[in-house]
C-alpha positions, 0 to 999 in steps of 0.5 A: 500500500502506498503512503497516504498524502498526509504522511508524505506532506507531513514528512516533507515538512520535516525533511525540508526546512531551508534545505533537506536534512536526512536526520530530521527525516529519519527521526520523523520516519521512526514513527512509522512501524512499516519499513517498506512504507518508510522507504517509499516515503524516502524515495518520494521525497528525494524525487520531489527535491531532485525534481525541484532542483532540475526545474530551477536549473532549467529556467533560462535566464534564471528564476524570476520569483516575481513572474510566477516561478513559485506557481509554475514550480507547484504546478510542475511538481503536482503533475509528478507528485499529485499528493503535494499540498500547498502547505508542505510546498512552502518547505519546497519554496524555502529550499528553492529560494535558498538554492537560487540564492546559493547557486546564483539562479535568481533572475 
């Protein structure tokens, strides 16, 4: 049985706080008794972070937050990760803005 959307969103909020932290994720996952479920959550969250980075790096001319980049990113991620809710997406936005600053991706 795949993880529930609420479990994925809650785990994402724990995993990504400015940037992904495997220790926080593991502490959160320790509450799930099923090792298979824990691995599915890990895999899904790593995919969201990876997809986010690919999206940011693919923006020609840089990422323009003033021109709807946040909404475009949300819609892009929802295609591949339909469980993603806006509340948990806030963690991805924080990470995205940090990575854009850190790696010079801002337009």
